[in-house]
N, C-alpha and C positions, 0 to 999 in steps of 0.2 A: 504493500500500500504506500502511496506517496506520502512524504512527510507533511506537505502542505495540502490540506483538504480543499483549498480553493484553486489549486494549480490548474484544474481543468475547466474553470468557470468561463474563461475567455472563448472556449470552443463551443459553449452552449448557445443555442438560439435564444432570442428574447422569451419565447413561449416556454422553453425548457427552464430558463432562469425563473420565470414567473411561478412555474410549478414547484421548483426547488424551494423558493421563499415560502410558498403556501405550506409545503410539507414540513419545513423547519418550524414554522409558526405553530403547526399542530403538535409537533414534537415538544416544543417548549411548554405548551399548555398541558400536554399529557404528563410531562415531568413534574410540573408544578402541582397538578392535581394529585399525582401519585406521591407527593412529598419526597421527591428524590433528593439525594445529597446536594448541598449548596454548590459545591464545585462543579458537579455535573450540570446543574441548571445554568450556572454562569457560563460554562463552555458552550452550551446550546444557544444561549442568548447572544454570545459573541459571534457565533456562526451565523445566526439570524441577521444580526446587524451587518456583518460582512456581505452576506447574500443580497441584502437590500441595497447596499452601496454598489455592488456589482450590477444589480438590476438597473439602478438609476444611471450608472455610467454607460451602460449599454443602450438603454432606451431613451434616456433624457426625461424619464417620467418617474415620479415617486410610486412605489408599490402601493396598490390599493386592493384589498381583499375582494375577490369576486370580479375584478375588472382586469382582463388581460390587456397587454399593451396594444394601443390603438393601431399601430402599424402592422399588426399581425392579423391576417385574414385567411379564411378558407374560401371566401367568395370575394372576388374583386369585380365590381360592377362596370369594369371597362374604363375606368378613369383612375387617375392618381390622387384624387381628392379623398381625404380621410372621411368626409361626410358621406361618401358614396360606397363605403365599405361595410360589410357585415362579417361577423365572426360567429361561427357555429361549430360546436363539437358536442359530444355527449354530456359534457358537464357545464358548458358555458354558452350562452346566447347573447350576443352584443351587437347592436346596430346604432348608428347615430341618427337614423331616419325615424322621425316621430310616427310614421305610418307602420313601422316595423320592418322585418326582414323582407327583402325582395324575393318572393317565393318562385317567381318565374325563372330568375337567374339561379336560384338554388336548385331547381330541377335540372337545369343545364349542368351545373357544377357537379351534382351527384349522379347524373346520368339516369334519372328515373323518368317516368312518363306522366304527363298531365292527366288528371281525371276530367275528361271532357263530357259534353252532353250525350254523345253516343254511348259512352260507357255507363253513365247514370241511367239512361233509358234502357240499356240492356239489363242492368241490375233490377230495374223495375219490372221488366218483362219476366225475368227469371224467377223473381220472388212473388210477383203479383201484389206487391206492396208499394205504397208511395215512398219514394226515396227519403231517407232520414234528412232532417234539416241540416245536418253537418255535411251531407253530400250536396244538397240543393244550394247551400251558401258558400261552398268552396272551403269549408273548414277542414275536411279531408280533401286534399287537392292533388295528390301525387300517388302513383302506385308503381309496383313492380309485378308483372304477370297476373294481374287481376283477371285478364281475359282468359288465362289458362284455368283459373279457378272456376270461372263461369262455364267454360267448355266442359270441364269435368262434371260440374253440377248438372248441366243440361243433359249429360249422358248418364245420369243417375249414379255418378261416382261421388262418394262423400269426401269431405275434407274436415279439418278442425281449425279452431281459432286458438291463438296464443298471444297473450299480452302480459304485462308485468308492472311491478311497482317496486321502487327502491325505498324501503322503509327508513327514512332518515329522521323522522319525528313521530311523536305519538299521534298528532292530529294531522289529517290531510286537509288540503285546501280545494276550492272549487275547480281549480285548473286540473287537479289530479283526476277529477271525475270524468273528463272528456273521453279518455280511452275506454273507460268502463261503461259509460252510457252508450257509446257506439258499439262496443263489443256485445253488450246485451241485445241491442237491436239486431246486429248481424246474427247472433246466436238464435234469436227467435225467428227471423224471417227465413234463414237457411236450415234451421233445425239441426245444428251440429254441436259437437262437444267443444267446451272452452277450457283451456289450461291457463292458469294465472300463476306466474312465477313471482315470488317475493324474494328479492335479492338482498337478504340480510347479510350475507357474506360480503357482498360488494360494499355495503355501508360500513361494515367493520373495517375493511381494508382501506377505505377512503376517508372515513370520518374518525373523530376521537370518541369511539364507542367501544364498549366491551361486547363480546359475542352474546352475553346474556341480555344486554340492553337492546342490541340489534334484533334479537329474536323476539323480545317483548314488543318492540315496535311493529314487527311483522304481524304478530297476532292481533294487535290493536288495529293496524291498517286493514287486516282481513275483515274485521267487523264493519268498517266503513264500506269496504268493497261488497260484502255480502248484503249490506243495507241498500245497495242499488237494485236489489230484487232478483238476483241470479237463482236459477233453478238448481237445487242441490243434487238432483239426479243427472244433471248434464254438465256440471262444473266441478273441476278439481283445482283447488288452490294449494300451493305448496311453498314451504320455506326451503331455500337452498341448504341452510345449516341442518335442517331436519331430514329432508328427502334424500339428499345425496348419499347419506349413510345407509339407506335402505333399498336403493334401486340400482341393481347391477347394470341394467339397460342404460340408465342415465349416465352412470360413470363411464361405461364403455364408449358412449358417444363423445363424452368430454375428452377422453384420451385420444380418440381418433382425430378429433379436430385439432387438439394440441400437437399431434404428430405432423399434421399437414400445414401448420402455420409457423413461419419462422419468426425469430425475434425481430429481424429487420422489418418484416411485414407489419407486426403490431406497432413497432415504433413509427412506421410511416402512416398507419391508419389512425392511431390514437395519441401519438406524440409522447409515448413513454420514453423515459431516459434511463441511463445506466444506474441511477440512484433509486429508481422505483423498486419497491419490494416485488419479489417474484409472484406474490399473490395477485397483484394488479395485472401483471403481464399475462398470467394464465386465466384471469377471470373471463375475458371475452369468450372463451370456449364454453364456460358454464352458461352464459347467456345464449350461446348458439344452440346448445344441446336440446332444449325444448322444441326446436324447430323440426325435430325428427320424431316420428311416431314411435319408433322403437325405444325412446326414452321412457315410454309409459306402457309397458307390456300389459299391465292390468286393464288398460282401457282399450288398447288397439289389438289385443290378442297376438302380440309379437309381430304384427305386420310392419314392414319398413317402407311401404310405398304410399302411405296416406299423406297427401300434401297438406301443408300448413299455410294459413293466412294470418298475418300479423298486423293488427291495427296499432300504430304507435306514432308518437310525435317524431318529426323528421330528424331531430337531433340524435335519435337512436339508430338511424340508418347505417352508420359505419359498422356497427356490430353485425348487421345482417348482410351488408355487402361482403364482408369477410365470410359469413356463413354460406352465402350463395356461391362464393368462389370455391369453398371447400367441398360443398355437398356432392357434386358429381364424382369427386376423387375418393369419397368414402361410400359411394353407392347409394346416396340418398337424394330424394327430390329437393330441388331448390325451394325454399319458402317464398311465398308471395307476400307483398306488403301493401298496406294502405297508410299513407302518411298524413298526419294532421299538422296544421299550423301551430305555433306556440300560443299559449294562453298568456296574455300580457299582464305585467304587474300593474297595480293600481296607478303607479306613478307614470305609466306610459309604456308603449310597445317596444321601447328600445331594449328591454330585457324581459325574460319570462319571470313568472312568480317565483319567490323563494320561500321555502318553508321556514327558513331561519330569520326572516324579517317579517314580524307580525303585521306591520303596516303596508307590506307589499301585496298582501293576500287577504281574501275572505276565507276564513277557516270553517270547516264543517262543524266546529264547536262554538262558533260565534253566536252570541245572542242577537235578537232583532235590533236591540239598541246599538250593539257593536257594529253590526252590518251597516246600519244607517250612518253612524259616526264615521266609519272608515270611508264609505263612498262619498259622503258630503265633504270630508276633510281632505282625502288623499286622491280621489279619482281624477286623473288628468283630463282637463276639459279642452274641447275643440271650439269653445265659445269665444266671443270677443271680450275686450277689457271692460266695456260698459254696456248697459242694456241698450242704449241708443245705437251704438255701433252694431250690436248683435241683431237688433231689429232691422237695421239697414243692410248689413252685409251677410248675415246668417252665420251658422256654425259649420265646423268642418268634421263630418262624421268619420273621415279617414284617420283622424288622430284622437278622436274623443273616446276615452276608455269606457265610459258608460254605454255608449252605443256599441262598441266592440263586444262588451259583455252580453248585451241584449242579443247580438247575432248568435251567440252560443246558447242562450237559455230561453229566449222568447220563441215559443213554438209557432205563433201566428205570423205567416209571411206578410199578409196584408197589413197587419198592425205595425210590423217592423218597417215596411215601406212608408206607411203614413208618418211614422216618427222620423224617418230619414228626411222626407220631404219637408216636414214642419220645422225640423232643426236646421236644415240647410237654408230654408227661406228666412229664418229668423223668427218665425211664428212661435216656435217652442224654445224656451230658455234653458240654459244649462241646468239650473236647479230643478226645473220641471222634468228634464230628461233623467236626472239622477233619481228623482222621486219614482219614476217608472221602473228603473232598475231595482231600487230598494224594494218596491212592492212586488217585483218578480222574484228576487232572491230570498226575501224573508220567508215566505211560505215554502219555497223549495227546500231550503236548509232546515226549517222546522220539521217538515215531513221526513226528511232524511234522518234527523235526530230521533224522531219517534220510532222509525224503523230500526235504527241502530240499537235502541234500548231493548228491542226484542231479540237481539242477537246475543245469545248466551255463549259462554265458553264451550259448552257442549256442542252447540251448533257449529262453532268454529272448528272444533275437533272433527266433526263429521265431514265438513267441507275439505279438511286437510288430511283426511285418512286415505291413503292409496286404496283404490277400489275400482270395480267395474262400474261404468256409467250406463245410462239407459240407451245404449246403442249396441248394435251387433256388427262386428268387423271380422 
């Protein structure tokens, strides 16, 4: 080992330096929380300060937690202007555009396909059901191989759904509901099994959590997921920390993926560095494995050819690009994907909601009063500075967070269009639009809380017990 721990810092990219500072900060907090010896804490703090100095020298910016360096992008919108650049990876979403990420350019960058009117119409024909509002409004906007899923379904071949949740906190926020609301609709209209992975192992590896706390969060999050109304006979929820030790099929697929992905590949896809723990480097294989039906022999009768459809936010796509690349080499079908846009923070669409910032999110535990206060105080407005200006020039729905939230949660298309026209014309004021959102979310969250109260530990155990579901394969 080199005598100087900083000797390799000059060779690191700004993003790698950013990740090193973040990790060292977490290490310092863990040492302090664990009441480590003073000299050990002091050494860790000195390393943290040194890393921050290197970061500033390299980027010209002070380190800010959760905000990667602005000159680092995965998507460059064709100009050199900082304000035209977006940063998207599985852990961070950052854009300087108040409208949010440019999803058309993200489709090009990621090489996926746009969900167009023809595909939506085909889904409607196949299911005989009106397309979900998330499809009608472009909230799920991109896909990989959804046409293959429909081909199979139209030929009486089944498939299954897989989605997940990283349990980083006890309470989920409304943004976390999007995948589950849509997965429930897909499950009902296609009548297929649903697998839900709780990546408590990931949160242990990335966050300052014990394995016990991560598993506790997983079980609490499972209650919120079950409260969405999933059918226990058609849905299997599992914790990685729990299920991995009981399923040989699951572990075999993890090992197969691990064998066919090199360290250079995961560094290129996820930005891992030589200082990352080996758990992080191997984790993508664990998120990949549920894409293969043989990971769940109790459900699919050991069959390996059942295709998987994954509804997820597009920041998770790197995991499944890797999975789709590996699948043919290990004799498995490629999973198909449906990508959603990000759910914006209350402060604006430049970032997605954070479970660690209570004011960026509406939590599923919030009271009606808290919901009202958060929206009125923190929801970014597309309105004008004065009532007079607003009446004259109108508001901007493209950047108004209250209107964005209504596109997710207000079912009535006609009502949504009326609100858009009234706000754009200046007839409807910001406070009035916020009131509509408050009156939409309060009963929705109250109803969810009532359903959650009915979810006992025993019900959670039943959902999380490996078993045969109500399907024949």
